[in-house]
C-alpha positions in Angstrom: 79.4 -13.8 -61.4 78.4 -12.0 -58.4 77.8 -13.6 -55.2 73.8 -13.4 -54.7 72.5 -12.9 -51.0 73.2 -10.1 -48.5 76.4 -9.4 -47.0 75.9 -9.6 -42.9 76.2 -6.2 -41.0 79.2 -7.9 -38.6 81.0 -8.8 -41.7 81.2 -5.3 -42.5 81.9 -3.9 -39.4 84.7 -6.7 -38.9 86.6 -5.8 -42.5 86.2 -1.7 -41.2 88.0 -2.7 -38.1 90.9 -4.8 -40.4 91.7 -2.4 -42.5 93.6 0.6 -42.0 91.9 3.5 -44.5 95.9 5.0 -44.3 96.7 2.0 -46.4 93.4 1.6 -48.4 94.0 5.4 -49.7 98.0 5.6 -50.1 98.0 2.5 -52.5 96.0 4.8 -54.5 96.9 8.8 -53.6 100.5 9.1 -51.8 99.6 10.7 -48.4 102.0 12.9 -46.5 101.6 12.9 -42.4 100.8 16.0 -41.4 100.5 16.0 -37.7 98.3 13.3 -36.3 96.8 12.9 -39.9 97.7 12.2 -42.8 97.1 14.8 -46.4 96.6 14.9 -50.1 95.7 16.8 -53.2 92.4 15.6 -53.2 91.5 13.1 -55.5 88.3 14.4 -56.5 88.4 17.3 -57.3 91.3 19.6 -58.8 93.2 21.5 -56.4 96.8 23.2 -55.8 97.0 23.1 -52.5 96.6 19.9 -50.4 92.8 19.6 -48.7 92.4 16.2 -48.2 92.8 14.8 -45.1 92.8 11.2 -43.5 91.8 10.5 -39.9 93.8 7.4 -39.0 92.3 7.1 -35.4 88.3 7.4 -36.1 89.3 5.8 -40.0 87.7 8.6 -41.9 88.9 10.9 -44.8 87.9 14.5 -45.2 88.3 17.0 -48.3 87.9 20.7 -47.0 88.0 21.8 -50.8 85.0 19.8 -52.2 83.6 18.5 -48.6 83.9 14.6 -49.8 84.2 12.3 -47.1 83.6 8.9 -45.6 85.3 5.3 -44.9 87.4 3.0 -46.5 84.2 1.2 -48.3 83.2 5.0 -49.1 86.4 5.7 -50.8 86.8 2.6 -52.7 83.1 3.1 -54.7 83.9 7.2 -54.8 87.2 6.5 -56.2 87.1 3.3 -58.0 83.1 3.9 -59.6 82.0 0.4 -57.8 79.2 -0.3 -56.3 78.7 -1.3 -52.3 79.2 -5.1 -53.1 82.4 -4.1 -55.3 84.2 -2.1 -53.1 83.6 -4.8 -50.1 84.8 -7.7 -52.0 87.9 -5.0 -53.1 88.8 -4.7 -49.4 87.9 -8.3 -48.4 90.7 -9.4 -50.9 92.7 -6.4 -49.2 92.5 -8.0 -46.1 92.3 -11.6 -46.8 89.0 -12.3 -46.0 86.4 -13.9 -48.1 82.5 -11.9 -47.9 80.0 -14.0 -46.3 76.3 -13.7 -47.8 73.2 -14.5 -45.9 70.9 -16.9 -47.6 67.6 -15.0 -47.5 64.7 -17.5 -46.2 61.7 -18.3 -48.6 59.7 -15.5 -46.6 62.2 -12.8 -47.2 62.4 -13.8 -51.1 58.6 -13.4 -51.6 59.2 -10.9 -49.1 61.6 -9.2 -51.7 60.3 -10.0 -55.0 57.1 -8.1 -53.9 59.0 -5.2 -52.6 61.0 -4.7 -56.2 62.4 -1.1 -55.3 61.0 2.4 -57.4 64.3 2.6 -58.6 64.0 -0.9 -60.5 60.5 0.5 -61.7 62.5 3.9 -62.7 65.1 2.6 -64.8 62.6 -0.1 -66.4 60.3 2.9 -67.5 62.7 4.9 -68.6 64.0 2.7 -71.2 60.5 2.6 -71.9 60.0 6.1 -72.8 63.8 5.4 -75.2 62.2 2.9 -77.3 58.4 4.9 -77.8 61.3 7.5 -78.9 62.4 5.2 -81.5 59.5 2.9 -82.1 56.0 5.2 -81.7 54.5 6.2 -85.0 53.8 9.4 -82.8 57.7 10.0 -82.2 58.4 11.7 -85.3 57.2 14.7 -83.9 59.3 14.4 -80.7 62.9 13.3 -83.0 61.7 16.1 -85.1 62.0 18.4 -82.1 65.4 17.3 -80.9 66.6 18.0 -84.6 65.6 21.0 -85.0 67.2 22.0 -81.7 70.6 20.6 -83.1 70.7 17.5 -81.0 72.1 13.8 -82.5 70.7 10.7 -82.0 74.4 9.9 -79.9 73.9 12.3 -77.2 70.4 11.5 -76.9 71.6 8.0 -76.2 73.9 9.3 -73.9 71.4 11.3 -72.0 68.4 8.5 -72.0 66.3 11.2 -73.8 62.9 9.2 -74.4 58.9 10.4 -75.5 55.9 9.5 -73.9 53.1 8.7 -76.4 49.7 10.7 -76.4 47.2 8.3 -74.4 45.9 8.4 -70.7 47.1 5.1 -69.6 50.1 3.8 -71.8 52.3 3.6 -68.6 49.6 2.2 -66.3 49.2 -0.6 -69.6 52.9 -0.9 -69.3 53.6 -1.6 -65.8 50.8 -1.6 -63.7 49.4 -5.2 -64.3 48.7 -6.3 -60.5 47.4 -3.3 -58.1 51.2 -3.5 -56.0 52.5 -2.4 -59.0 49.9 0.2 -59.9 50.5 1.4 -56.5 54.8 1.5 -57.0 53.8 3.7 -60.0 51.9 6.5 -58.1 54.5 6.6 -55.1 56.8 7.1 -58.2 54.7 9.9 -59.4 54.5 8.3 -62.5 50.6 7.9 -62.1 47.9 9.7 -60.8 45.2 9.0 -58.7 41.6 11.1 -59.2 39.4 11.5 -56.7 36.8 8.4 -57.8 40.3 6.0 -57.9 40.7 6.1 -61.6 44.2 6.6 -62.7 46.4 8.0 -65.1 49.7 8.5 -66.6 51.3 11.9 -65.4 53.0 12.4 -68.5 51.7 12.5 -72.3 52.8 13.5 -75.6 56.0 14.8 -74.6 59.8 14.6 -74.7 60.9 12.6 -71.5 64.2 13.5 -69.8 65.3 10.9 -67.2 67.1 12.6 -63.7 69.8 10.9 -62.2 71.1 11.1 -58.4 74.9 10.9 -58.2 74.4 7.2 -58.2 73.1 7.0 -61.2 70.2 5.5 -60.5 66.8 7.6 -62.1 64.9 9.2 -59.7 62.4 10.6 -61.4 61.4 13.2 -65.2 61.6 16.0 -67.0 59.1 16.1 -69.2 58.9 18.9 -72.5 55.5 19.3 -74.4 54.6 18.8 -77.9 51.8 19.9 -78.1 50.0 23.3 -76.7 49.4 21.5 -72.7 50.9 23.2 -69.8 53.1 24.1 -68.3 56.3 23.7 -70.9 58.3 21.6 -68.5 56.6 19.2 -66.3 58.4 17.2 -63.7 57.9 14.5 -61.3 56.6 15.4 -57.8 58.2 15.1 -54.5 58.9 11.6 -53.9 60.5 9.4 -51.3 63.4 9.0 -53.9 62.9 12.6 -55.4 63.8 15.9 -53.8 63.6 18.4 -56.2 65.7 21.1 -53.6 68.5 18.8 -53.6 68.8 17.5 -57.2 70.4 18.8 -59.9 70.2 17.8 -63.4 73.3 16.6 -65.8 75.6 16.4 -62.4 75.5 12.8 -62.8 76.7 12.8 -66.5 79.5 15.7 -66.0 80.9 13.7 -63.1 81.3 10.4 -65.4 83.2 12.6 -68.1 85.3 14.4 -66.4 87.7 12.1 -63.6 88.7 15.8 -61.8 85.9 18.6 -62.2 87.3 21.9 -62.3 84.7 23.7 -63.2 80.2 23.5 -63.4 78.0 25.9 -65.2 75.0 26.1 -64.1 72.1 26.2 -66.2 68.2 26.7 -66.2 66.9 24.1 -68.2 67.6 20.4 -69.4 68.0 21.3 -73.1 71.0 23.9 -72.0 72.9 20.9 -69.9 72.0 18.6 -73.3 72.8 21.4 -76.1 76.3 22.0 -74.1 77.1 18.5 -73.8 76.3 17.8 -77.9 79.0 20.4 -78.5 82.0 18.9 -76.1 80.9 20.9 -73.0 80.2 18.3 -70.2 79.9 20.2 -67.1 76.7 21.8 -67.7 74.5 21.2 -64.1 70.6 22.7 -64.3 67.8 22.7 -60.9 64.6 21.4 -61.6 62.2 23.8 -61.5 63.2 26.0 -58.7 65.5 28.5 -58.2 69.4 27.2 -57.1 69.3 26.8 -53.2 72.1 26.6 -51.1 71.6 22.3 -51.3 72.1 22.6 -54.9 75.3 24.7 -54.2 77.1 22.6 -51.5 76.4 19.7 -53.6 78.0 21.1 -56.6 80.9 22.2 -54.9 81.6 18.3 -53.8 82.9 17.7 -57.3 84.3 20.9 -58.2 85.9 24.0 -57.0 84.4 27.1 -59.3 80.4 27.4 -60.3 79.5 29.7 -63.6 75.6 30.4 -63.4 74.6 31.4 -66.6 71.1 33.6 -67.1 69.3 35.6 -69.7 70.5 39.1 -69.4 66.7 40.2 -68.9 65.0 41.0 -66.2 63.8 37.3 -64.8 67.4 36.8 -65.7 68.9 39.5 -63.1 66.3 38.7 -60.4 67.4 34.8 -60.9 71.0 35.8 -60.2 69.8 37.7 -57.2 68.8 34.8 -55.7 71.3 32.6 -56.7 74.0 35.4 -55.1 72.0 35.2 -51.7 72.1 31.4 -51.7 76.2 31.0 -52.7 77.3 33.3 -49.7 76.7 31.1 -47.0 79.0 28.2 -49.1 81.8 31.0 -50.4 84.6 28.9 -48.3 88.0 29.8 -49.1 88.7 28.0 -52.4 86.0 28.2 -54.3 85.3 30.5 -57.1 81.5 31.3 -58.1 81.0 33.6 -61.3 78.3 35.3 -63.2 78.0 35.2 -66.8 75.0 37.6 -68.7 74.2 36.2 -71.7 72.5 38.6 -73.9 69.0 39.0 -74.0 67.0 36.4 -75.8 69.3 33.8 -76.3 70.3 30.9 -73.6 73.1 28.6 -73.6 71.3 26.3 -75.9 70.6 29.1 -78.6 74.4 30.6 -78.0 75.9 27.0 -78.5 74.4 26.2 -81.5 74.8 29.3 -83.4 78.6 30.4 -81.5 80.0 27.2 -81.4 81.6 26.0 -78.6 84.5 28.0 -78.6 82.1 31.1 -79.1 80.7 30.1 -75.5 83.7 29.4 -73.8 84.6 32.8 -75.1 81.7 34.0 -73.1 82.3 32.3 -70.6 85.6 33.9 -70.0 84.6 37.2 -69.3 81.8 36.0 -66.3 81.9 38.3 -63.6 83.3 36.8 -60.4 80.8 37.2 -57.1 82.5 40.1 -55.6 82.4 41.9 -58.6 78.7 40.7 -59.6 77.8 41.7 -55.9 79.2 45.4 -55.6 77.9 46.1 -59.2 74.5 45.1 -58.1 74.2 47.0 -55.1 75.8 49.9 -56.7 73.0 50.2 -59.1 70.7 50.3 -55.6 72.9 53.3 -54.4 74.9 56.1 -55.5 78.5 55.7 -54.2 79.6 59.0 -55.1 77.6 60.7 -52.3 78.0 60.2 -48.8 73.9 59.4 -48.3 75.0 56.4 -51.3 77.9 55.1 -49.1 75.8 54.7 -45.9 73.4 53.1 -48.1 76.0 50.4 -49.8 77.9 49.7 -45.7 73.8 49.4 -44.8 72.5 46.9 -47.8 76.3 44.9 -47.7 76.7 44.1 -44.4 73.7 41.7 -43.8 74.8 39.8 -47.1 78.4 39.8 -46.0 77.8 38.6 -42.4 76.2 35.4 -44.2 80.1 34.8 -45.6 81.7 32.0 -44.2 84.8 32.5 -41.7 88.0 33.2 -43.9 90.1 34.9 -45.9 87.2 35.4 -48.8 85.3 37.4 -46.1 88.0 39.6 -44.9 88.9 40.7 -48.6 85.8 41.5 -48.9 84.7 43.5 -45.8 88.2 45.2 -47.2 86.8 45.6 -50.8 83.4 47.5 -48.7 85.7 49.4 -46.2 87.3 50.7 -49.7 84.3 51.7 -51.6 82.7 53.2 -48.6 86.1 55.1 -47.2 85.4 53.9 -44.2 88.0 51.9 -41.6 88.1 48.6 -41.2 87.4 49.1 -37.3 84.1 51.2 -38.2 83.7 47.8 -40.6 84.1 45.7 -38.0 82.1 47.3 -35.6 79.3 47.6 -38.3 79.8 44.1 -38.9 79.5 43.2 -35.3 76.5 45.2 -34.5 74.4 43.3 -37.0 75.9 40.0 -36.3 74.6 40.7 -32.1 71.8 38.7 -30.7 69.4 40.6 -29.7 69.3 40.9 -25.5 66.7 38.5 -24.1 63.9 39.3 -21.4 66.0 38.5 -18.2 63.5 37.2 -16.0 62.5 34.4 -18.8 66.4 33.4 -18.6 66.3 29.7 -17.6 68.8 28.8 -14.7 70.4 26.7 -17.5 73.8 24.6 -16.8 75.7 26.9 -17.7 78.7 25.6 -15.5 78.2 22.6 -17.3 79.0 23.7 -20.7 82.4 24.6 -20.3 83.9 21.9 -22.5 81.6 22.8 -25.7 82.1 26.4 -24.9 86.0 25.9 -25.6 85.9 23.4 -28.4 82.7 25.6 -30.2 84.7 29.1 -29.9 87.4 27.4 -31.9 85.3 26.7 -35.1 84.0 29.7 -37.6 80.7 31.3 -36.4 78.7 29.7 -39.3 79.3 26.5 -37.9 77.9 26.5 -34.2 75.0 25.3 -35.0 74.3 23.0 -32.0 72.7 19.8 -33.1 75.7 19.3 -36.0 78.5 20.0 -33.0 76.7 17.4 -30.9 76.3 15.0 -34.2 80.3 15.6 -34.6 80.8 14.8 -31.0 79.1 11.9 -31.7 80.9 10.9 -34.7 84.3 11.2 -32.9 82.6 9.4 -29.9 80.1 7.3 -30.6 80.2 5.9 -26.7 79.0 9.0 -25.8 75.5 8.1 -27.2 75.3 5.3 -24.2 74.1 7.4 -21.6 72.1 10.0 -23.7 68.5 9.8 -22.4 68.1 13.6 -23.6 65.3 14.3 -26.5 67.2 16.3 -29.6 64.2 18.8 -30.3 61.5 18.8 -33.6 62.9 16.4 -36.0 60.9 17.3 -38.8 62.4 21.0 -38.2 65.7 19.7 -38.7 67.6 17.0 -41.0 70.9 18.0 -37.9 67.6 17.1 -35.3 66.3 13.6 -36.9 70.1 12.4 -37.8 71.1 13.0 -34.4 68.0 11.1 -32.8 68.4 8.4 -35.1 72.2 7.6 -34.3 71.4 8.0 -31.1 68.7 5.7 -31.2 71.2 3.2 -33.6 73.9 3.1 -31.0 71.6 2.2 -28.3 71.4 -1.1 -30.5 75.2 -1.1 -31.7 77.2 0.4 -29.3 80.1 -1.0 -30.8 80.0 0.9 -33.5 82.7 2.9 -34.5 83.3 6.3 -36.3 83.9 4.1 -40.0 80.8 1.9 -38.8 78.5 4.8 -38.8 79.3 6.5 -41.4 78.6 3.5 -43.7 75.5 3.1 -42.2 74.6 6.6 -43.5 76.5 5.6 -47.2 74.3 6.9 -49.6 71.2 8.2 -48.2 69.9 11.8 -47.7 71.4 12.0 -44.3 75.0 10.9 -45.5 75.9 15.0 -46.2 74.8 16.0 -42.8 77.2 13.7 -41.5 80.1 14.7 -44.0 79.6 18.1 -42.5 80.0 16.9 -39.2 83.2 15.6 -40.2 83.9 19.0 -41.3 83.7 20.1 -37.9 86.0 17.3 -36.4 88.5 18.5 -38.2 88.8 21.8 -38.3 88.8 21.2 -34.2 92.2 18.9 -34.9 94.1 18.1 -31.9 92.1 19.9 -29.7 89.7 17.3 -29.5 89.5 14.0 -27.6 87.5 11.1 -26.4 87.3 12.6 -23.0 86.4 15.8 -24.6 83.7 14.9 -27.4 82.1 13.3 -24.7 81.8 16.0 -22.1 81.2 18.6 -25.1 78.2 16.0 -26.3 76.7 15.6 -22.9 76.9 19.2 -22.3 75.7 20.0 -26.1 72.6 18.4 -25.6 72.0 19.9 -22.0 72.4 23.1 -23.3 69.4 21.9 -26.4 66.6 20.7 -23.8 67.8 24.4 -21.7 66.7 26.2 -25.0 63.6 24.1 -25.1 62.5 24.8 -21.6 63.8 28.8 -22.5 61.3 28.6 -25.4 58.1 27.1 -23.8 58.3 29.3 -20.8 58.5 32.4 -23.3 56.1 31.1 -24.4 53.7 31.3 -21.9 55.1 34.5 -20.5 53.9 36.1 -23.7 50.4 34.9 -22.9 50.6 36.0 -19.2 51.4 39.7 -20.7 48.4 39.1 -23.1 46.4 38.6 -19.7 46.0 34.8 -19.5 46.4 32.1 -16.6 48.9 29.5 -17.3 45.9 26.7 -17.9 48.2 23.8 -16.1 46.2 21.2 -17.7 45.8 22.5 -20.8 49.0 23.2 -21.7 51.0 20.1 -23.2 54.6 21.7 -22.7 53.8 22.7 -18.9 55.0 19.7 -17.7 57.9 19.4 -19.3 59.2 22.3 -18.0 61.6 21.9 -14.5 60.5 22.3 -11.1 62.8 26.1 -10.9 61.5 26.8 -14.3 57.8 26.9 -12.8 58.5 28.6 -9.8 60.3 31.0 -12.3 56.7 31.1 -14.2 54.7 31.6 -11.6 56.7 34.3 -10.0 56.9 36.2 -13.3 52.9 35.5 -13.0 52.5 37.2 -9.5 55.2 40.2 -11.0 52.2 41.0 -14.1 49.5 40.6 -11.7 50.8 43.0 -9.5 52.1 45.3 -12.3 48.3 45.1 -13.6 46.9 46.5 -10.6 48.9 49.4 -10.4 
């Protein structure tokens, strides 16, 4: 029986300082010394050349192929498929330590009991729906429907498919016995509260598909209607634990059934995923009522190096493919593959696999078009590349899209292909691409006296990064992750934390480090593990690994300070520009009404007043 009580943070920090991540990983995956780091073929996805790197100085790992990264505890959790307490116990045994447990006070126990997590509730709700599919008299319609779609009882069990009976308060009666439980159901998106305060079940007379996160926790539901209600498919609303723009239905099951995923099939619906699984194709995933976005694709590429999009062959399918292509380009790093499969009009993966079997569907997959072929074919439909005008239009349409590609071999090959198709030289293509990427010339009058001379270290380091990875917020986070001591002297405001996940994470990490200044890189990774912010952390790890030997603790600390100064200068520039725009419209600067005016430096204020005088003089002339 597992020990009860919370594992204290001080012990986790001590454990991470006592174990060597190189030793932990090398016991499971043979590592080879490469420079200051160690490398191997990644244990989390299939690859032929090593892209998995272990940093012994900072005690983290990162894979350039799938984006997996973290500390020793995170590696054990992902590799051994253990939960957090088990992974800590595992490492503690290696280190010869006994895991302490903190006893909860009576007040804490009451609070913990009162704050039963939404995750626990959602698991219970899922079990309730599964039971209703077996025992409720109304469920026969649902069972008949699933049988008509070719699904077996075994696959329904494997995907925990259930049934929400007819009625407005079944779930409310089953779980809403107290006001607290009712509020939990509302927070989980399972109950709807009307303006008059009355509550009713969100899902009624629907086949229920539980949606699980990458740790297997039920976070939401999708319901397929059996009657005439609209919409045909209804998803849970956005909640604290469910963000449909990030989650993929079926990904957890695909990972559970394939330790080394080579390929994932992106389909449109729950039934497509389950029908493919019914025929032994356990690699289907689906977005949740939204088009595939870049966040979805980054998540999928963490577990497989190839994605195949399956679309209907009609106009709607082609339109969906165009959106998928746009979102795929920024994540097409070297070593990744994306293909597009268009099914015959009127077909979907569900109908094809039920009619033609797994072999027939696999035959279609073999003919899926690589991204590069679909990219240019879709543009040829809008141009006539046999004419000079068509070649010019092809170049005009292609270049803005190609600049979205990350720097690397694939981007260069795509540019070579465009040169070949248009008859232009690569030098001409590169110049045109540079022209599309060139930033607009800023009004020299509103440029702040930014401390450019203080940004030498940051500039030198970011110059070595691919252009797509020079986001100053992500760079600052990477520098802080590499050298957490840099937060000690930070007083800067990182900007609008509502607008950017990286800004929010950077701000929260600085706050955390001021409370726990002794934290290491591995400790910071442990703090955010399992939370949505963790993916941003792993993006920062990639920046660190790309810089390699260029980084040192001193450089990281200086670059962090430089970047924060740059961010503050940017903010000052924006405020200044807004005031200048108002002046150009003929308005005076209202120093008392303007909330942002006080945030300008004295130099910027003087510059603003000088601009004001120049504009007045110009107006008089």
